[in-house]
N, C-alpha and C positions, 0 to 999 in steps of 0.2 A: 693535609689540605682545605681549602675554604668551597663556601657554597657548597657546601653536604646536603642536598635534599632530607627529606624526612625518608625514616626509613622505607617507608610501603608506597613512595609516590610513584605513580601509574605512569609508563613514556606518553609522551605525548604524541599526537598524532603526525605534524611534522616530522618528528623525529624515526616514528617507524616507518614513514612514508621515504624519509630521504636514503634510510637505513636499507630499504628495500632493493630502490633503485643503484645506488651504490654498491649491494649487494650481486645483482645482475652486472651493472659495466664492469665490476674486477673480478669475476666470475670470467666472462669474454675477454679482459685483457689480460690476466695470468694465464688462462690456456695455450693463449699464443706465446706468451713471454715461456712461460715453463719448459716449451717446443724447441726454440727458436736459445736459449741462454741454458735449460738445466735449472734455474733459481727461482725463483720469485720473493715477493717482499707481498705476503698474503694481508695487507691492507688494512691493520687497525689504524696505524698513522695519517694513511691514506684519507681515510672513512672520516675522519674527524680534523682536518683541514678542508675537505671540500666542506663537510656540513658547514664548517665556519664560514668560507668565503659567501656560502649561500645563503645565508642567516647573520651576517654581520651587521648590515643593516638592517634588520627589523627590530621594531619596537620593543618586541618579547625578550627580554636578554637568553643570550643562550645559558642553558646550567649544564654544568657537570654531567648529569647523570643523561640529559640528552647524549651529552658525547660520549657517554660510554655506551648508549644504545647503539649507536649510530656507530660505534668503532667495534663491537662488537657483531652487527651485524655484517658489516663492510668486510668485516675478518676471515667471517665463516664462509661469502660466495670468492672473497681473493682464495682465500687454500683450497676452493675445489677444483682450484685452474692445474692444481699436480695433478689431477686424477686422470687428463690426460696421457701424462706416460703410460700409466696404464692401457688406455685405448689405441695409444700408435704402436707399442710393443704388441701389443695384439695385432694392428694391422701387418705388421714387420713380419711375421710368424706365423699368417694365414689367413683368413679372410676375415677382414673388417666384421666389427660392429655391429649391428643396425641401430639406428636412431632409437627404436624403443629399447632393446637390450641396454642399451649406455645409458637412458634415462631410471631404466629399472633398475641397473648396477649401483648406480651412483646412490639411489634412494638408497637399497637396500644395506650397503656399508655405511651409508651418514647415520643411518636410523641405531647400526650397533654401534657405532663412535659415541652417538647422545646418548645410549645407554651406559657406555665406559665411562661418559665422563662426570657421571655421579657417586660414583666410588672416589672418583680421579681428586675431583674439588674437596671431598674430606680427606681422603689422605696426602694432596700432596698442597692444598692452599689452606686447607682450616686446621690442620692437627702440624705441618711439619713449618719451620720458615726458613725456605728457601730463598736463594739471593731473588731469584726472577728476572734477569736481567731488559730483556726484551719489555715487560710489565711495565719494569722502572720509565724505561724512556718512550711508551705511550702516555704513562698516566703524565711524566713532564711535559711534552706536550700539550696535552688536554691542559693542566693546569696553567701554561703559558699563556693560550688560545683565553680561556675563562675568565682568566685573572686579568690580566691585561693585556686585551682585546687590541692585537695589531692590524688596522683595517688595510696595510700596502699588502698583507701576507695575501688577501684575495686578489689581488691585483696582479701579484707575481703569478699566483697558481694559475689564472686565466690567461694570463701574455703567453706566459712558459707552456704551461700544455696546448694553445692554438700553435704557439711556433715548433713546436714538438712536430705535432698532428701534420702539418701542412708541409716537413721534412719528408716525414717518413710517405705522406700520400706522395710527394715529389720528387723520390730516390729510384735509382735506376733497379731497384733489386724488387720489380714488378710492379713499379708504379708507374707516374709521368717521365720517366727518365730526366726528369732537366736537374739533375745534383750527382752527384755518384753517392751509393751507400758505403763506400771504399776507398782507401785512398791507398797504394802500394808504395811500399819499401823498395826503392831502386838501386841502394847501394848496397853493393859487394854481393850482388845476385843474390841478394833475400827472399826478393817476391816469388824467386821460383819454388822456394818451399812454403808461401802463404803469407809470408812479412807483409804486413802491412797495418791499416788501422780502420775499423771498421767507423763508421759516423751513428752510430747509435746513440741515440739517446738513453736509451736504458740503459747500457754501461755505464757511458760517460756519466750522467745523473746519479743513476739510483747508488751507485758506486759506494757515497757518502753513505748510504744505511749500513752498508757491507762492515763498514770499517777500511781504517788502511792497511793493516796486516795482511788482511782475506786479497784487497788488492795488488799487492805488494805477492803474493800467493796467485795470483793468476801470468802477474809477469813473471815467475820463476817457470809455471806453468808453459808458459809460449817457450823462453828460452830453451826449455827441456823439447821442444818437441823441434827445435829448429837445429839442436846440435843431431836429433834423431833421426831427422827427414832425410838424411841423404842415404840411410840405411834401413829407412822403410819401405812398403812396396808402393805407397803414393807418394814420392818425396812432395808433391806439387800441395797435397792436403795430408800432412802428418796428423794431423786427429784423427781420420778414419778409421787409422789403426787402434785399434782401442784396449790393447789388450794391457799396454802400462796403466792408463788409467784408471780399469778397472779394478787391476790388482791394489793398485794405491788406494784407489777409494773404500774397498773393501779392508785393507787391511789396517790401515788408518783408522777405517770407522768401528771394527772389532776392538781395535787396543783402546780406542775411547773409551767402551763400554769394560773391555775390564780391569783398566784402570780406575774407574768408577766405579768398584764392583759394592761398593760398602753403598754406593747411592741406588745402586740395586736392588741390595739387602736387606737396606732400610724400607723402601718401598712392598717390597712383597710381606715383610712381617708388620708392614702398616694395614696392608690385605686384611691377613690375618685377625688383627685385630682391630676392624674397623667396626663403629658406634652406632649406635641409631641414629635414624638420621635427622639432625637440626638438634640434637642433643648439647646441651654444654652454653644455651644459648645463639647457637647459631643457626639460621629460617635455613630449613628442608627445602628442598628443590622437589618432592617429591614428599609426600606420606606411604608408608608403611603400606598402606593399601594401593595406592595409587601405581607407588616403582614396580608393585607386584607384576598390577595389569600391563603397566610400560613393557616391564622385563617381559611378560609372556607372548604380547603382540609382536614386539621384535624379533624376540627369537622363530615364533611361528612365518611369521613376513622371511627368515632369514632360511631359515630350512625349505622352506617351498619352493623360495626361487633359487637357492641353490642346487639342490636336487631335481628342483625340474627344467630350470630356465638353463642354470649353467652346466649341469651336467655332473654335478660331483655326487661322490660316494657319501651315505651317511658319516661314515667314519670320517673325513675328510673335513666336511662341515663342521664337527664338532671341535677339529684340532682347529681349524680356522676362526670359528667362533672365540675359544678359548684362548687362543696363543696370538691369535692376528687381531683381533676385537679387543682384548682384553690386556691382555699379559703385554703384548710389546706396546700396547700403548702409554701401561705403566714405565715401563722403559724410555719410552721417547719423549713421555711431558716430564719426567723427570731429569731425565737428560741435559733436555732445552730450559727447566728450569735451574738449573745448577752450572749449565755451561753457558746455554744460549744455542747449541748445537742440537739439531734434531735430527738424529741418523733412520730417516725412515727409509734412504735407499738400502742402505745396509736393512735393513729390518725385512725392504723389500726380496730381497733377493734370498736373506733366509729361511722366508717365511715359503717361497719357490719350492727350498731344499727340501721343508718339512711335508708341504704336500706332493712331491715326487717321493720323498721315504714312504709317505703314506697308499702308495697306491696312483697318485697324477700326476704319469709321468708325460706323458705328452703336454706341447708348449702347452696350448689351448688350456688345458686343464691347469697347470702348476704357476701358469701368469695368471689364474682369479687370486693365488696367494697373495702376490703383491698388489693388486686391481684393492682386497680386503684392506691389506696395511696401507692403503695411500687413500682410499674413501675411507676408513675408521678416523684414522689418524687425520683428518683434515678438519673434523666435525671437534674428535675427544682432546688432542692437544689446543689446539689453537682454540677452545672454548676457556680450558683449565687455563691460560695465560688470564683469558680475557675476565675470567671468571676473578683474576687475584687484582687487579686495578678499578675492579668494581667492587670488590670490596671495601678498597682503601678509600673509596668514593661514597660507600655505602648504598648502595645500588642493589637492592636483592636479588638472589640469586635466581628465583625464579621466572623474573623478567628476560633474563639474559638467556636462561635456558630455552624460554618461548618464542622468541623472539629472532634467537638462532633456527628452531626448529621451523619457523614459519621461510626459512630463505631454499630449505631442501629442495622442494622440488620445483623452484625456478630456476635454483642453479643447475641441477640436475638437466632441467632441459635447455640452458643457455650453455652450459657444458657439454652438451652431445651435439647440439647445435653448430655449435663453434667448431669443435673436432671433424664431422662429415663436412663441412663447406673449406676446413683446411686441405684436411687429407683428397677432395675430390680437387683440390686448385694444384695442391703442389702433394703428390702422393707421398706418404714415407715411406722410406724404404731403409733396410738395415745398412746394406750395402751404398754409399755415395746420400745422393738426395741432397736438395736445396735445405732443408733444414736439417741443422744439428741433433737437436732432439738427443742429446746426451744421458739421461738416464732412460731414456726408452730404449736406448741401445744397449743399455745393462742389464737391462733386465729382461727383452728381445733374446742375446747373446746367452745368457744363464739359459733359460725356457729350454732353447734348440740342444745345449750344451744336455741339461738331465733328460732331455725325450732322446735323445743318441744319433741323432739323426745328421745333426752337426759335426764334421769333424773337425777339429783346431786347426786354425793356419802352420805351417811347422814353426818351430817354437814358441809358440802360444801359450804354452802352459806352464813353460818355464820362465819367458818372462810373466807372465800372469803371478806365478808364486813369487816371484824374483822381488815385483814391483809392490808384491802384498807384504814382503818380510820389509823393502825400502819402509813402505809408510807406517807399519805398526814400529820400528824404528823412529821415524822420524817423528810420531806423536808423543813417546816415549822422552824424547829430547825436547819437544815442546813442549810438556808437560812437567816435566819436573826437575827438569835442568835451570840453573839463575838465567842463563842469557836465551832460555827458550821463547821469551814475550816478544826477543827482537828477532825471531826466524819467521820467515813468507807464512802465514797461515797454511794447516794441512788442508783445512775445506779449499780452501781460494786454487791452492796448486792441485789437488786432484781433478775438479773439477775444469781447471787450465790446460789438464792433458786430454780433454775431452772436446774440448770446445778449440773452432780456427783460432790461430795465432793471433789474427788479427782481433777479434773479440775480445782475446788476454788483453792484450795491450792496448786495448779502451777502456777496459777497466779498471788497467792501473794508471793510464791519464785522467780520467776523470778520479782517482781517489788521488792524486797527487792536486789536481787542482780547485776540489770542494774541501779537501780536508790540508792541504801544504797553503797553497797560492790563497784562495779565500779567507778560509777559519784560521791559519796561524797569520800571515803574512796584511790580509786586509782587514782582519778582526770581522769579519761577518758574522752575522750572530746564528747562534744552532738552528733557532727557528727557520730561519731566511734561508740557512742552507736546506734544512730538511723538507723547505718547501720546492725550493731548485729541485729536490733528487726525486719529490711528488710529481714534479709538473712533468718531469723526465720517461718515468718510469709509466706514467698515464698516459702520457702523448705517443709513445713508442707501442704501447698496448691498445689505445684506440686507433690509432694510423695501421697497424697491424690487421684489424680485424677491419675495419675498412676500405683499403684495397682491393681484399678480394670479393667484398660486397660492388664493390665500384665495376671490379672484373666483369663479374660474373652480367651486371648491368650492361654489358659493353661502351660502358664510360673510360677506360682506360685501353688506348689504342695498341697496336699490339705492332 
């Protein structure tokens, strides 16, 4: 990598200011997107592109160290959006959290993740030479923008984002009703089963960052839903029968973890052999005394909040700290480092089961297990990946650590505020509702089952188990057989089973247009395709957040 700054270069004021603004914006955007689609783009590449666009004309050249800091802060806020699934699951199973409760939960669970990331960096970034495919992609974008700056990307980004925002605000899904949000498929009566094309900028443009196989997985999920639709309780909305999707996601996620058992074993071995901070010439994030004080503060705050506010028992809190705050973060971060798959959805369900096993059987209490996984994982796993490209560009890890720490309180407030307004405008419901919220529905359904007060629909358990077995077998074929790389992605297929068919088809269409038509046939550069994807993601995210604000202000006619 070129243009590497001195090892102790301090972050610039413009990088810190831009990083904070982008962190807040990405948090708000992803809080909406994760409930709409169940997946998000955390944001390091998005932040890097927007920072580049904002300062490409500046007399002071943009450096890689600035890009690393901005990307780190942006990804911290972007990952925060995933916590909205926990808030939504709580609202689906009982009274929603207050603004203060949501903010407090975000802060506490994030601090737990920030504590876990210190040994995670030592184990997975310094000691082990792991692939880190996501970090490599971010580093490639940063290098391309800094080493050979292309000012056209700033124009593409601005125009594309404004066009997408305009479309989202103007469509008939809560907007000004000037353009359709979805087009139905009239052929063969398929529209009666939800077949159509959602004109979603996020799905169509953002599909590029997910890979073509994942997009084909969405197509497969949509086709399966159409086949099953005539036999389901709601043929017009087959995705609302969540049991096949839940089973497939759980089965495939658990099997993927089982197949990577050596990865998990090595992670636990590394934990036992953790060396002193900064040993071997590596700069430490915190010294021994600082780490001790920080750990004591985080653990004390976690106990006070979890017992006094969340109402958990002391034993359950200990289990959540050890398993949810650390062990599961090791597993998830290492899985992401090796396979680019973060099994946080499955981890949340597992943690709910553990909480129920130790006495927290009510939905409100066992859901906190998933919440702590979501909150701590949003910080620990994302920052671990950020440390990787920061190390390649010789940026001191303590600067990434503390700049990410500075985003926690602002992002917590924004996450709570955005969810509160979304829920007030479009209430989140386990059955039906305008917002799909696939991950939240999985967690809410699991919580009610553990509570013992929600009977399963007829044959739901059998279907869940069968789909779980199919998901496990599918992952074995995908991972172990030579033709596995040609199969639709299991992640895309599983999520496709819990999303509306029209969105599934949009993801596939976007992947085909960007990867095949523009990428292979027209030879559009990867940087430009990434810019298109980022503009689409950000445009829909901002538009989705702006619409309820315009509605509240009375500016959208009903």
